[in-house]
C-alpha positions as CSV (number, residue, x, y, z in Angstrom):
1,M,47.2,-14.3,26.9
2,S,44.3,-16.2,28.4
3,E,40.7,-15.1,28.7
4,A,41.1,-15.2,32.5
5,N,44.0,-12.8,32.4
6,P,43.3,-10.1,29.8
7,I,45.3,-7.2,31.3
8,L,49.0,-6.8,30.5
9,V,51.2,-5.1,33.2
10,A,54.5,-3.7,32.0
11,A,57.1,-2.5,34.4
12,Y,59.9,-0.7,32.6
13,Y,62.7,1.8,33.1
14,R,65.7,3.3,31.4
15,F,68.5,5.5,32.6
16,V,69.0,7.9,29.7
17,H,69.8,11.6,29.5
18,L,66.5,13.6,29.2
19,P,67.3,17.3,29.4
20,D,63.8,18.0,28.0
21,Y,62.0,15.8,30.5
22,R,59.6,18.5,31.6
23,E,58.5,19.1,28.0
24,L,58.0,15.3,27.6
25,R,55.4,15.0,30.3
26,E,52.4,16.2,28.4
27,P,53.0,14.3,25.1
28,I,53.5,11.1,27.1
29,R,50.4,11.7,29.2
30,L,48.3,12.4,26.1
31,L,49.7,9.2,24.4
32,A,48.9,7.0,27.3
33,E,45.5,8.6,27.8
34,R,44.6,8.2,24.1
35,L,45.5,4.5,24.3
36,G,43.6,3.8,27.5
37,I,46.8,3.1,29.5
38,L,46.7,3.4,33.3
39,G,49.6,3.4,35.8
40,T,52.4,5.6,37.0
41,I,55.2,7.2,34.8
42,L,58.1,9.0,36.4
43,L,60.3,11.3,34.4
44,A,63.6,12.9,35.4
45,E,66.6,14.3,33.7
46,E,68.3,10.9,34.3
47,G,65.5,8.8,32.6
48,I,62.1,7.1,32.9
49,N,60.7,4.6,35.4
50,S,57.2,3.3,35.1
51,T,54.6,0.6,35.6
52,I,51.6,0.7,33.3
53,C,48.7,-1.6,32.4
54,G,46.2,-2.1,29.6
55,E,45.0,-4.6,27.1
56,P,47.9,-6.2,25.3
57,E,47.3,-4.3,22.0
58,Q,47.1,-1.0,23.9
59,V,50.4,-1.6,25.7
60,Q,52.1,-2.7,22.4
61,S,50.9,0.5,20.7
62,Y,52.1,2.6,23.6
63,F,55.7,1.2,23.3
64,E,55.6,1.5,19.5
65,E,54.6,5.1,19.7
66,L,57.0,5.9,22.6
67,G,59.8,4.2,20.7
68,K,59.7,6.7,17.9
69,D,62.0,8.7,20.2
70,A,65.2,6.7,20.2
71,R,65.7,7.4,23.9
72,F,62.7,5.4,24.7
73,R,63.8,2.1,23.2
74,D,65.7,-0.8,24.7
75,F,63.9,-0.6,28.0
76,E,64.6,-3.1,30.8
77,K,61.0,-4.4,30.8
78,R,59.0,-7.0,32.8
79,L,55.6,-8.2,31.6
80,S,52.9,-10.1,33.4
81,F,49.1,-10.6,33.1
82,C,46.3,-10.2,35.6
83,E,42.6,-10.4,35.6
84,T,41.8,-6.8,36.3
85,R,43.6,-3.5,36.0
86,P,45.9,-3.1,39.0
87,F,45.9,0.7,38.6
88,L,42.9,3.0,39.0
89,K,44.3,6.1,37.1
90,L,47.1,7.5,35.1
91,K,49.8,9.6,36.7
92,V,52.8,11.2,34.9
93,R,55.1,12.8,37.4
94,L,58.3,14.8,37.2
95,K,61.1,13.9,39.7
96,K,64.7,14.7,40.6
97,E,65.5,11.0,40.5
98,I,63.5,8.2,38.9
99,V,64.5,6.0,41.9
100,R,65.1,8.2,45.0
101,M,68.3,7.8,46.9
102,N,68.8,11.6,47.4
103,I,72.3,11.2,45.9
104,P,71.8,12.1,42.2
105,E,75.5,12.0,41.6
106,A,75.3,8.2,42.0
107,D,74.3,8.2,38.4
108,P,73.9,4.8,36.7
109,N,74.5,6.6,33.3
110,H,78.2,6.8,34.5
111,G,78.5,3.1,35.3
112,V,76.9,0.3,37.3
113,G,77.8,-3.1,38.7
114,E,78.2,-6.3,36.6
115,Y,74.9,-7.8,35.5
116,V,74.2,-11.4,36.4
117,S,71.6,-13.4,34.5
118,P,68.9,-15.4,36.4
119,A,70.6,-18.6,35.0
120,D,73.8,-17.7,36.8
121,W,72.4,-16.1,40.0
122,N,72.0,-19.3,42.1
123,D,75.7,-20.2,41.7
124,L,76.7,-16.7,42.5
125,I,74.8,-16.3,45.8
126,R,75.6,-19.8,47.0
127,S,79.3,-18.9,47.0
128,P,80.6,-18.3,50.5
129,E,82.8,-15.5,49.2
130,V,79.7,-13.5,48.2
131,V,77.7,-11.1,50.3
132,T,74.1,-11.0,49.0
133,I,72.1,-7.8,49.8
134,D,68.4,-7.3,49.3
135,V,68.2,-3.5,48.5
136,R,64.5,-3.3,49.0
137,N,62.6,-2.0,52.1
138,T,61.2,-3.9,55.0
139,Y,57.6,-4.0,53.8
140,E,59.0,-5.9,50.8
141,T,61.6,-8.1,52.4
142,E,59.2,-9.4,55.1
143,I,57.1,-11.3,52.6
144,G,59.9,-12.7,50.5
145,T,63.6,-12.8,49.7
146,F,66.5,-15.0,48.6
147,E,67.9,-17.6,50.9
148,G,70.8,-16.1,52.9
149,A,70.3,-12.5,51.8
150,I,71.1,-9.7,54.1
151,D,68.1,-7.4,54.8
152,P,69.3,-3.8,55.4
153,R,66.1,-3.1,57.3
154,T,65.4,0.2,55.5
155,D,62.1,2.0,55.4
156,F,63.2,4.0,52.4
157,F,65.8,3.4,49.7
158,S,67.4,6.7,50.7
159,E,68.6,4.9,53.9
160,F,70.8,2.5,51.9
161,P,73.9,4.7,52.0
162,K,73.8,4.7,55.8
163,F,73.6,0.9,55.8
164,V,76.6,0.8,53.5
165,S,78.7,3.1,55.7
166,E,77.8,1.2,58.9
167,N,78.1,-2.4,57.6
168,L,80.3,-2.7,54.5
169,K,84.0,-2.1,55.2
170,N,85.9,-4.4,52.8
171,K,86.1,-2.7,49.4
172,D,87.3,-5.9,47.8
173,Q,84.3,-7.9,49.0
174,V,82.2,-9.5,46.3
175,I,78.7,-8.0,46.7
176,A,75.6,-9.2,44.9
177,T,72.5,-7.1,45.0
178,F,68.9,-7.6,43.9
179,C,65.6,-5.7,43.9
180,T,62.1,-6.0,42.3
181,G,62.8,-5.2,38.7
182,G,66.4,-4.1,38.6
183,I,66.2,-0.3,38.8
184,R,67.2,0.1,42.5
185,C,70.2,-2.1,41.9
186,E,71.3,0.2,39.1
187,R,71.5,3.1,41.6
188,A,72.8,1.0,44.5
189,T,75.7,-0.5,42.5
190,A,76.5,2.9,41.0
191,Y,76.7,4.2,44.6
192,L,78.8,1.3,45.7
193,R,81.2,1.8,42.8
194,Q,81.4,5.5,43.7
195,Q,82.3,4.5,47.2
196,G,85.2,2.4,46.0
197,F,83.8,-1.1,46.1
198,K,85.5,-3.0,43.3
199,N,83.5,-6.2,42.8
200,V,79.8,-5.4,42.7
201,K,77.2,-7.4,40.8
202,H,73.4,-7.3,40.5
203,L,70.6,-9.5,39.3
204,K,69.6,-8.5,35.7
205,G,65.9,-7.7,35.5
206,G,65.5,-8.2,39.2
207,I,63.4,-10.7,41.1
208,L,60.6,-10.5,38.5
209,N,63.0,-11.6,35.7
210,Y,64.3,-14.4,38.0
211,L,60.8,-15.7,38.7
212,E,60.0,-15.7,35.0
213,Q,63.1,-17.6,34.0
214,V,64.0,-20.0,36.9
215,S,61.7,-23.0,37.6
216,P,60.2,-23.3,41.1
217,E,62.2,-26.5,41.5
218,E,65.5,-24.7,41.1
219,S,64.5,-21.4,42.6
220,L,66.2,-20.0,45.8
221,W,63.4,-17.5,46.2
222,K,61.3,-17.8,49.3
223,G,57.9,-16.2,49.7
224,T,56.2,-13.7,47.4
225,C,57.5,-10.6,45.6
226,F,56.0,-7.2,46.5
227,V,54.9,-5.2,43.5
228,F,54.1,-1.5,43.2
229,D,50.5,-1.7,42.1
230,H,47.2,-2.9,43.6
231,R,48.1,-6.6,43.2
232,R,50.4,-6.0,46.2
233,S,52.6,-9.0,45.4
234,V,53.1,-11.9,42.9
235,D,54.0,-15.5,43.4
236,D,56.7,-17.6,41.7
237,S,54.4,-17.9,38.6
238,L,54.0,-14.0,38.5
239,A,50.3,-14.4,39.5
240,A,48.8,-12.0,41.9
241,A,49.3,-13.2,45.5
242,G,47.8,-10.3,47.5
243,E,50.4,-10.3,50.3
244,G,52.0,-7.3,51.8
245,T,50.8,-3.8,53.0
246,P,49.1,-2.0,50.1
247,L,50.5,1.4,49.1
248,A,48.1,4.3,48.9
249,S,50.0,5.5,45.8
250,P,52.0,2.7,44.1
251,K,55.6,3.8,43.6
252,E,59.1,2.4,44.3
253,T,60.6,4.2,47.2
């Protein structure tokens, strides 16, 4: 941490069975409130999806306390710093899906595509045998994406199944997907597998993990990465870039 960037932003999720998710809402809200955490926390029977912020010791305490429940450990988590809090309030919401496709039976808890590390991603998407798909929406893709990636031109993630039915016909095709932090690829690859696609892969930890681990000299990323808080986007060093249309209520759609 530097004095110029005192606020820690943590984007995290986990698909895990939470039959008591409604009862979990208030204890999690009280925990975050007590520690001074701001952000958005989504809970559903299928898991948790959240981006929060606070001083580093506040965020650390939050994860330590949350982790006393074994279901809230081993998060897929992305961390970055910024100068000011990118959230203005705390919201804990109950949802049918923690990332909405409107097809809850495409359940990542029942299987997803093959994870590909950032170190191996470049070689994968450079292959002429691979179709690379950006599963994000147009307000995200228009400010940054990977070289050669297909943009489905969706306004909402729930439109992804229509894109698949109209454009992907070869069930043996090698498909590589990516998204901001990895969560939409969990659902997208679960859906593709459900539809009979046999060779589906996705970028582990998403674009944010790639930018963290791959040097700018080796990066195939072009532009900035939209994020779901009031920073709007981050550059290849994960610093606030401020590009893209702000969301009135930051959330991944």
